[in-house]
Each structure stands twice: as C-alpha cells, then as structure tokens.
N, CA, C and O atoms as a GROMACS GRO file, in nm:
protein
  408
    1MET      N    1   2.102  -0.355  -0.768
    1MET     CA    2   2.077  -0.560  -0.808
    1MET      C    3   2.018  -0.457  -0.852
    1MET      O    4   1.992  -0.342  -0.819
    2GLN      N    5   1.993  -0.590  -1.009
    2GLN     CA    6   1.883  -0.554  -1.087
    2GLN      C    7   1.759  -0.541  -1.038
    2GLN      O    8   1.757  -0.598  -0.930
    3SER      N    9   1.586  -0.465  -1.080
    3SER     CA   10   1.480  -0.546  -1.036
    3SER      C   11   1.423  -0.640  -1.020
    3SER      O   12   1.326  -0.643  -0.945
    4GLN      N   13   1.463  -0.736  -1.080
    4GLN     CA   14   1.393  -0.853  -1.152
    4GLN      C   15   1.414  -1.004  -0.968
    4GLN      O   16   1.352  -1.098  -0.920
    5GLN      N   17   1.577  -0.901  -0.936
    5GLN     CA   18   1.660  -0.999  -0.788
    5GLN      C   19   1.595  -0.972  -0.669
    5GLN      O   20   1.565  -1.031  -0.565
    6MET      N   21   1.575  -0.792  -0.752
    6MET     CA   22   1.506  -0.722  -0.543
    6MET      C   23   1.346  -0.814  -0.582
    6MET      O   24   1.317  -0.890  -0.489
    7ILE      N   25   1.280  -0.817  -0.659
    7ILE     CA   26   1.099  -0.846  -0.636
    7ILE      C   27   1.148  -1.046  -0.683
    7ILE      O   28   1.076  -1.121  -0.750
    8GLN      N   29   1.245  -1.074  -0.639
    8GLN     CA   30   1.216  -1.138  -0.667
    8GLN      C   31   1.264  -1.229  -0.494
    8GLN      O   32   1.204  -1.321  -0.438
    9ALA      N   33   1.376  -1.162  -0.456
    9ALA     CA   34   1.364  -1.093  -0.279
    9ALA      C   35   1.229  -1.081  -0.210
    9ALA      O   36   1.184  -1.154  -0.121
   10LEU      N   37   1.192  -1.013  -0.246
   10LEU     CA   38   1.019  -0.951  -0.223
   10LEU      C   39   0.937  -1.086  -0.223
   10LEU      O   40   0.824  -1.040  -0.206
   11ALA      N   41   0.928  -1.156  -0.227
   11ALA     CA   42   0.803  -1.238  -0.324
   11ALA      C   43   0.813  -1.272  -0.218
   11ALA      O   44   0.722  -1.278  -0.136
   12GLN      N   45   1.008  -1.318  -0.192
   12GLN     CA   46   1.048  -1.487  -0.094
   12GLN      C   47   1.017  -1.388   0.054
   12GLN      O   48   0.911  -1.341   0.011
   13ILE      N   49   1.021  -1.369   0.094
   13ILE     CA   50   0.986  -1.207   0.263
   13ILE      C   51   0.875  -1.204   0.253
   13ILE      O   52   0.816  -1.226   0.359
   14THR      N   53   0.766  -1.172   0.100
   14THR     CA   54   0.623  -1.199   0.122
   14THR      C   55   0.603  -1.320   0.122
   14THR      O   56   0.481  -1.317   0.137
   15SER      N   57   0.628  -1.426   0.116
   15SER     CA   58   0.529  -1.583   0.074
   15SER      C   59   0.587  -1.585   0.282
   15SER      O   60   0.509  -1.629   0.367
   16ASP      N   61   0.686  -1.546   0.308
   16ASP     CA   62   0.767  -1.585   0.439
   16ASP      C   63   0.683  -1.522   0.534
   16ASP      O   64   0.683  -1.612   0.617
   17PHE      N   65   0.647  -1.477   0.559
   17PHE     CA   66   0.519  -1.363   0.636
   17PHE      C   67   0.370  -1.429   0.704
   17PHE      O   68   0.307  -1.444   0.809
   18ARG      N   69   0.368  -1.471   0.465
   18ARG     CA   70   0.224  -1.549   0.436
   18ARG      C   71   0.230  -1.709   0.597
   18ARG      O   72   0.163  -1.751   0.691
   19ARG      N   73   0.344  -1.730   0.535
   19ARG     CA   74   0.400  -1.883   0.657
   19ARG      C   75   0.366  -1.862   0.790
   19ARG      O   76   0.358  -1.945   0.881
   20GLY      N   77   0.340  -1.705   0.792
   20GLY     CA   78   0.378  -1.713   0.962
   20GLY      C   79   0.542  -1.733   1.020
   20GLY      O   80   0.557  -1.737   1.143
   21ASP      N   81   0.660  -1.746   0.936
   21ASP     CA   82   0.791  -1.774   0.974
   21ASP      C   83   0.868  -1.649   0.969
   21ASP      O   84   0.971  -1.639   0.903
   22MET      N   85   0.778  -1.479   1.093
   22MET     CA   86   0.849  -1.408   1.069
   22MET      C   87   1.029  -1.342   1.102
   22MET      O   88   1.063  -1.225   1.118
   23ASP      N   89   1.127  -1.483   1.102
   23ASP     CA   90   1.187  -1.475   1.145
   23ASP      C   91   1.327  -1.467   0.974
   23ASP      O   92   1.426  -1.408   0.930
   24ALA      N   93   1.226  -1.576   0.948
   24ALA     CA   94   1.276  -1.596   0.793
   24ALA      C   95   1.297  -1.466   0.745
   24ALA      O   96   1.397  -1.400   0.716
   25ALA      N   97   1.134  -1.442   0.748
   25ALA     CA   98   1.091  -1.285   0.623
   25ALA      C   99   1.188  -1.180   0.689
   25ALA      O  100   1.281  -1.147   0.617
   26TYR      N  101   1.182  -1.128   0.802
   26TYR     CA  102   1.278  -1.037   0.883
   26TYR      C  103   1.471  -1.021   0.805
   26TYR      O  104   1.543  -0.936   0.753
   27GLN      N  105   1.477  -1.157   0.842
   27GLN     CA  106   1.615  -1.195   0.794
   27GLN      C  107   1.657  -1.186   0.662
   27GLN      O  108   1.757  -1.116   0.642
   28GLY      N  109   1.587  -1.259   0.535
   28GLY     CA  110   1.522  -1.166   0.420
   28GLY      C  111   1.550  -1.004   0.343
   28GLY      O  112   1.603  -0.948   0.247
   29TYR      N  113   1.473  -0.985   0.463
   29TYR     CA  114   1.485  -0.829   0.455
   29TYR      C  115   1.628  -0.742   0.516
   29TYR      O  116   1.650  -0.623   0.495
   30ARG      N  117   1.725  -0.843   0.603
   30ARG     CA  118   1.795  -0.779   0.701
   30ARG      C  119   1.957  -0.850   0.527
   30ARG      O  120   2.048  -0.786   0.474
   31ASP      N  121   1.931  -0.932   0.516
   31ASP     CA  122   1.977  -1.026   0.414
   31ASP      C  123   1.982  -0.887   0.287
   31ASP      O  124   2.094  -0.849   0.253
   32LEU      N  125   1.859  -0.820   0.225
   32LEU     CA  126   1.871  -0.706   0.143
   32LEU      C  127   1.887  -0.640   0.153
   32LEU      O  128   1.932  -0.580   0.055
   33PHE      N  129   1.870  -0.572   0.273
   33PHE     CA  130   1.965  -0.439   0.295
   33PHE      C  131   2.056  -0.453   0.276
   33PHE      O  132   2.092  -0.371   0.192
   34SER      N  133   2.174  -0.552   0.323
   34SER     CA  134   2.325  -0.536   0.405
   34SER      C  135   2.370  -0.580   0.199
   34SER      O  136   2.482  -0.533   0.176
   35ASN      N  137   2.319  -0.640   0.089
   35ASN     CA  138   2.369  -0.628   0.026
   35ASN      C  139   2.378  -0.536  -0.063
   35ASN      O  140   2.293  -0.467  -0.120
   36PRO      N  141   2.517  -0.543  -0.070
   36PRO     CA  142   2.555  -0.418  -0.192
   36PRO      C  143   2.561  -0.403  -0.308
   36PRO      O  144   2.651  -0.344  -0.368
   37ALA      N  145   2.469  -0.454  -0.354
   37ALA     CA  146   2.443  -0.470  -0.459
   37ALA      C  147   2.307  -0.398  -0.483
   37ALA      O  148   2.285  -0.333  -0.585
   38PHE      N  149   2.190  -0.418  -0.355
   38PHE     CA  150   2.058  -0.347  -0.303
   38PHE      C  151   2.088  -0.135  -0.346
   38PHE      O  152   2.008  -0.055  -0.393
   39ALA      N  153   2.264  -0.111  -0.292
   39ALA     CA  154   2.244   0.066  -0.305
   39ALA      C  155   2.252   0.050  -0.470
   39ALA      O  156   2.199   0.148  -0.524
   40GLN      N  157   2.296  -0.032  -0.551
   40GLN     CA  158   2.262  -0.022  -0.649
   40GLN      C  159   2.157   0.008  -0.815
   40GLN      O  160   2.149   0.044  -0.933
   41GLY      N  161   2.084  -0.060  -0.659
   41GLY     CA  162   1.969  -0.020  -0.748
   41GLY      C  163   1.860   0.100  -0.734
   41GLY      O  164   1.851   0.194  -0.655
   42SER      N  165   1.786   0.059  -0.839
   42SER     CA  166   1.714   0.186  -0.901
   42SER      C  167   1.676   0.313  -0.787
   42SER      O  168   1.793   0.340  -0.759
   43ALA      N  169   1.583   0.423  -0.689
   43ALA     CA  170   1.557   0.460  -0.625
   43ALA      C  171   1.380   0.460  -0.626
   43ALA      O  172   1.294   0.501  -0.549
   44GLN      N  173   1.380   0.399  -0.740
   44GLN     CA  174   1.253   0.318  -0.686
   44GLN      C  175   1.226   0.254  -0.666
   44GLN      O  176   1.112   0.239  -0.622
   45ASP      N  177   1.316   0.158  -0.683
   45ASP     CA  178   1.307   0.007  -0.670
   45ASP      C  179   1.332  -0.004  -0.439
   45ASP      O  180   1.285  -0.051  -0.335
   46ARG      N  181   1.427   0.071  -0.491
   46ARG     CA  182   1.511   0.052  -0.321
   46ARG      C  183   1.410   0.119  -0.231
   46ARG      O  184   1.391   0.068  -0.121
   47ARG      N  185   1.339   0.235  -0.267
   47ARG     CA  186   1.240   0.324  -0.184
   47ARG      C  187   1.084   0.201  -0.196
   47ARG      O  188   0.996   0.190  -0.111
   48HIS      N  189   1.092   0.144  -0.294
   48HIS     CA  190   0.985   0.008  -0.298
   48HIS      C  191   0.972  -0.076  -0.198
   48HIS      O  192   0.857  -0.095  -0.157
   49ALA      N  193   1.141  -0.183  -0.099
   49ALA     CA  194   1.139  -0.213  -0.044
   49ALA      C  195   1.119  -0.183   0.086
   49ALA      O  196   1.080  -0.253   0.180
   50LEU      N  197   1.162  -0.032   0.077
   50LEU     CA  198   1.176  -0.028   0.229
   50LEU      C  199   1.008   0.021   0.274
   50LEU      O  200   0.956  -0.021   0.378
   51ARG      N  201   0.953   0.096   0.198
   51ARG     CA  202   0.825   0.097   0.286
   51ARG      C  203   0.767  -0.031   0.313
   51ARG      O  204   0.693  -0.074   0.402
   52GLN      N  205   0.846  -0.104   0.164
   52GLN     CA  206   0.702  -0.242   0.220
   52GLN      C  207   0.706  -0.268   0.385
   52GLN      O  208   0.620  -0.268   0.473
   53PHE      N  209   0.857  -0.291   0.382
   53PHE     CA  210   0.953  -0.322   0.540
   53PHE      C  211   0.872  -0.238   0.617
   53PHE      O  212   0.777  -0.272   0.688
   54VAL      N  213   0.935  -0.080   0.590
   54VAL     CA  214   0.867   0.022   0.733
   54VAL      C  215   0.713  -0.049   0.776
   54VAL      O  216   0.671  -0.080   0.887
   55HIS      N  217   0.649  -0.060   0.646
   55HIS     CA  218   0.444  -0.094   0.682
   55HIS      C  219   0.417  -0.192   0.658
   55HIS      O  220   0.316  -0.227   0.596
   56THR      N  221   0.509  -0.267   0.707
   56THR     CA  222   0.487  -0.460   0.728
   56THR      C  223   0.348  -0.436   0.820
   56THR      O  224   0.352  -0.364   0.920
   57GLN      N  225   0.257  -0.485   0.788
   57GLN     CA  226   0.100  -0.573   0.860
   57GLN      C  227   0.156  -0.687   0.900
   57GLN      O  228   0.228  -0.775   0.852
   58GLY      N  229   0.070  -0.645   1.070
   58GLY     CA  230   0.076  -0.765   1.137
   58GLY      C  231   0.184  -0.779   1.224
   58GLY      O  232   0.160  -0.818   1.339
   59ALA      N  233   0.303  -0.753   1.190
   59ALA     CA  234   0.468  -0.818   1.246
   59ALA      C  235   0.408  -0.739   1.401
   59ALA      O  236   0.312  -0.662   1.402
   60PRO      N  237   0.475  -0.773   1.501
   60PRO     CA  238   0.427  -0.803   1.633
   60PRO      C  239   0.459  -0.671   1.731
   60PRO      O  240   0.468  -0.587   1.642
   61SER      N  241   0.476  -0.617   1.822
   61SER     CA  242   0.461  -0.508   1.857
   61SER      C  243   0.600  -0.456   1.899
   61SER      O  244   0.664  -0.353   1.880
   62GLU      N  245   0.622  -0.597   1.981
   62GLU     CA  246   0.789  -0.550   2.145
   62GLU      C  247   0.874  -0.628   1.925
   62GLU      O  248   0.813  -0.687   1.836
   63LEU      N  249   0.966  -0.600   1.928
   63LEU     CA  250   1.032  -0.593   1.855
   63LEU      C  251   1.154  -0.749   1.935
   63LEU      O  252   1.188  -0.792   2.045
   64THR      N  253   1.177  -0.781   1.767
   64THR     CA  254   1.239  -0.943   1.831
   64THR      C  255   1.364  -0.891   1.824
   64THR      O  256   1.374  -0.775   1.783
   65ARG      N  257   1.481  -0.962   1.861
   65ARG     CA  258   1.597  -0.972   1.815
   65ARG      C  259   1.601  -0.965   1.633
   65ARG      O  260   1.620  -0.863   1.567
   66THR      N  261   1.576  -1.106   1.577
   66THR     CA  262   1.617  -1.040   1.411
   66THR      C  263   1.443  -0.917   1.345
   66THR      O  264   1.417  -0.861   1.239
   67MET      N  265   1.389  -0.926   1.449
   67MET     CA  266   1.310  -0.806   1.353
   67MET      C  267   1.386  -0.696   1.382
   67MET      O  268   1.347  -0.599   1.318
   68ARG      N  269   1.514  -0.662   1.481
   68ARG     CA  270   1.528  -0.514   1.543
   68ARG      C  271   1.671  -0.543   1.460
   68ARG      O  272   1.717  -0.429   1.450
   69VAL      N  273   1.778  -0.644   1.386
   69VAL     CA  274   1.888  -0.624   1.326
   69VAL      C  275   1.840  -0.594   1.169
   69VAL      O  276   1.915  -0.548   1.083
   70ALA      N  277   1.692  -0.633   1.146
   70ALA     CA  278   1.648  -0.630   0.980
   70ALA      C  279   1.609  -0.508   1.054
   70ALA      O  280   1.725  -0.472   1.072
   71HIS      N  281   1.548  -0.428   1.106
   71HIS     CA  282   1.543  -0.257   1.133
   71HIS      C  283   1.686  -0.183   1.134
   71HIS      O  284   1.693  -0.097   1.047
   72ASP      N  285   1.782  -0.195   1.200
   72ASP     CA  286   1.888  -0.158   1.175
   72ASP      C  287   2.011  -0.139   1.049
   72ASP      O  288   2.088  -0.045   1.030
   73THR      N  289   1.996  -0.250   0.985
   73THR     CA  290   1.978  -0.272   0.887
   73THR      C  291   1.978  -0.171   0.741
   73THR      O  292   2.058  -0.129   0.657
   74ALA      N  293   1.826  -0.164   0.775
   74ALA     CA  294   1.731  -0.074   0.740
   74ALA      C  295   1.792   0.019   0.702
   74ALA      O  296   1.807   0.041   0.582
   75VAL      N  297   1.865   0.136   0.844
   75VAL     CA  298   1.876   0.272   0.905
   75VAL      C  299   1.968   0.294   0.814
   75VAL      O  300   1.943   0.403   0.762
   76GLY      N  301   2.088   0.233   0.757
   76GLY     CA  302   2.177   0.273   0.626
   76GLY      C  303   2.120   0.321   0.501
   76GLY      O  304   2.173   0.418   0.446
   77PRO      N  305   1.981   0.244   0.433
   77PRO     CA  306   2.037   0.212   0.304
   77PRO      C  307   1.879   0.346   0.296
   77PRO      O  308   1.826   0.401   0.199
   78LEU      N  309   1.856   0.350   0.417
   78LEU     CA  310   1.699   0.486   0.428
   78LEU      C  311   1.756   0.607   0.418
   78LEU      O  312   1.735   0.714   0.362
   79GLN      N  313   1.834   0.559   0.488
   79GLN     CA  314   1.974   0.713   0.512
   79GLN      C  315   2.017   0.791   0.413
   79GLN      O  316   2.012   0.913   0.396
   80ALA      N  317   2.071   0.680   0.334
   80ALA     CA  318   2.133   0.680   0.186
   80ALA      C  319   1.991   0.799   0.092
   80ALA      O  320   1.989   0.914   0.048
   81LEU      N  321   1.886   0.674   0.102
   81LEU     CA  322   1.817   0.742   0.005
   81LEU      C  323   1.707   0.891   0.021
   81LEU      O  324   1.644   0.961  -0.059
   82VAL      N  325   1.726   0.889   0.154
   82VAL     CA  326   1.710   1.034   0.175
   82VAL      C  327   1.779   1.114   0.128
   82VAL      O  328   1.736   1.198   0.049
   83ALA      N  329   1.961   1.106   0.184
   83ALA     CA  330   2.041   1.215   0.130
   83ALA      C  331   2.052   1.197  -0.068
   83ALA      O  332   2.084   1.289  -0.144
   84GLU      N  333   2.027   1.098  -0.100
   84GLU     CA  334   2.018   1.123  -0.236
   84GLU      C  335   1.929   1.189  -0.283
   84GLU      O  336   1.946   1.281  -0.363
   85SER      N  337   1.810   1.145  -0.232
   85SER     CA  338   1.658   1.228  -0.336
   85SER      C  339   1.577   1.302  -0.269
   85SER      O  340   1.463   1.327  -0.309
   86ASP      N  341   1.650   1.367  -0.104
   86ASP     CA  342   1.569   1.480  -0.064
   86ASP      C  343   1.426   1.475  -0.026
   86ASP      O  344   1.358   1.565   0.024
   87ASP      N  345   1.382   1.321  -0.068
   87ASP     CA  346   1.229   1.363  -0.115
   87ASP      C  347   1.182   1.325   0.044
   87ASP      O  348   1.240   1.236   0.107
   88PRO      N  349   1.050   1.417   0.110
   88PRO     CA  350   0.977   1.353   0.134
   88PRO      C  351   0.972   1.259   0.250
   88PRO      O  352   1.053   1.251   0.342
   89GLY      N  353   0.862   1.189   0.230
   89GLY     CA  354   0.839   1.093   0.209
   89GLY      C  355   0.939   0.891   0.171
   89GLY      O  356   0.932   0.769   0.158
   90ASP      N  357   0.996   0.983   0.173
   90ASP     CA  358   1.165   0.914   0.222
   90ASP      C  359   1.185   0.949   0.360
   90ASP      O  360   1.160   0.873   0.453
   91ARG      N  361   1.251   1.123   0.378
   91ARG     CA  362   1.186   1.107   0.579
   91ARG      C  363   1.150   1.134   0.614
   91ARG      O  364   1.164   1.221   0.700
   92GLU      N  365   0.978   1.023   0.534
   92GLU     CA  366   0.912   1.037   0.680
   92GLU      C  367   0.928   0.892   0.697
   92GLU      O  368   0.942   0.859   0.814
   93LEU      N  369   0.930   0.795   0.608
   93LEU     CA  370   0.976   0.660   0.630
   93LEU      C  371   1.083   0.634   0.767
   93LEU      O  372   1.099   0.563   0.866
   94LEU      N  373   1.143   0.752   0.688
   94LEU     CA  374   1.361   0.713   0.768
   94LEU      C  375   1.299   0.774   0.983
   94LEU      O  376   1.362   0.752   1.086
   95LYS      N  377   1.165   0.845   0.967
   95LYS     CA  378   1.157   0.900   1.114
   95LYS      C  379   1.021   0.787   1.136
   95LYS      O  380   1.024   0.754   1.255
   96ALA      N  381   0.961   0.750   1.099
   96ALA     CA  382   0.807   0.642   1.114
   96ALA      C  383   0.989   0.434   1.144
   96ALA      O  384   0.975   0.316   1.175
   97LEU      N  385   1.085   0.503   1.115
   97LEU     CA  386   1.176   0.372   1.129
   97LEU      C  387   1.263   0.348   1.240
   97LEU      O  388   1.316   0.251   1.294
   98LYS      N  389   1.255   0.526   1.260
   98LYS     CA  390   1.322   0.480   1.374
   98LYS      C  391   1.306   0.478   1.539
   98LYS      O  392   1.370   0.434   1.634
   99GLN      N  393   1.158   0.566   1.514
   99GLN     CA  394   1.056   0.566   1.561
   99GLN      C  395   1.036   0.402   1.641
   99GLN      O  396   1.042   0.381   1.762
  100ARG      N  397   1.015   0.320   1.552
  100ARG     CA  398   1.012   0.208   1.560
  100ARG      C  399   1.109   0.092   1.614
  100ARG      O  400   1.084  -0.024   1.646
  101LEU      N  401   1.226   0.164   1.612
  101LEU     CA  402   1.327   0.116   1.649
  101LEU      C  403   1.387   0.193   1.844
  101LEU      O  404   1.482   0.147   1.906
  102GLY      N  405   1.284   0.328   1.901
  102GLY     CA  406   1.311   0.383   1.988
  102GLY      C  407   1.404   0.399   1.977
  102GLY      O  408   1.467   0.463   2.062
   0.00000   0.00000   0.00000
C-alpha cells in the first residue's frame, strides 16, 4: 500500500471518529488491515497505523461487535510486523492489543 493511500485511509478514520461514527471508523480500520496491500507497505507506515489503532483515544471500554472484528483483523498484521522486525515496541503493541481482546 502506498504511503499516500494509507494516509488517506487514516485521515478518513480520524474524520469518522471526530464525527462520532465509531462503527465507520472501526470498519475503516478493518478494511485497512485486511487489505492485502497493507502488508506491502513499509514497516514504518504499518507500525504507525497499528499504533494509532491500538492507542485510540475515546473508544468505549466495552468492545462492540464492529470493534472486536477490527481488533481481530489487526492481530495478523501486527504479528507479521513483530516477526519481521522483532522490535520491542511492536511486541508491546501486540501485547496491548491482545489484552484489549481479553
């Protein structure tokens, strides 16, 4: 995925959050992480998107169905990033994501 495409997707997700449309925002994350082109993006771009997702501010404490699907979809790309880079920060993100899933 081209950097510009990822920036546009994240901008739309941020806009959805600001409008209060949580379902659209989490569907946007699901679509982003399930897009095969996402795995082709740079590690830095993928890391940025996954970090933004894991550290989303203002999300409800209880996962809705849409939120759970987005979280489940993020696990694979984050595991791949951990395997690829073995970065301690990526491992912490994965740990935080799995804790959120319960």
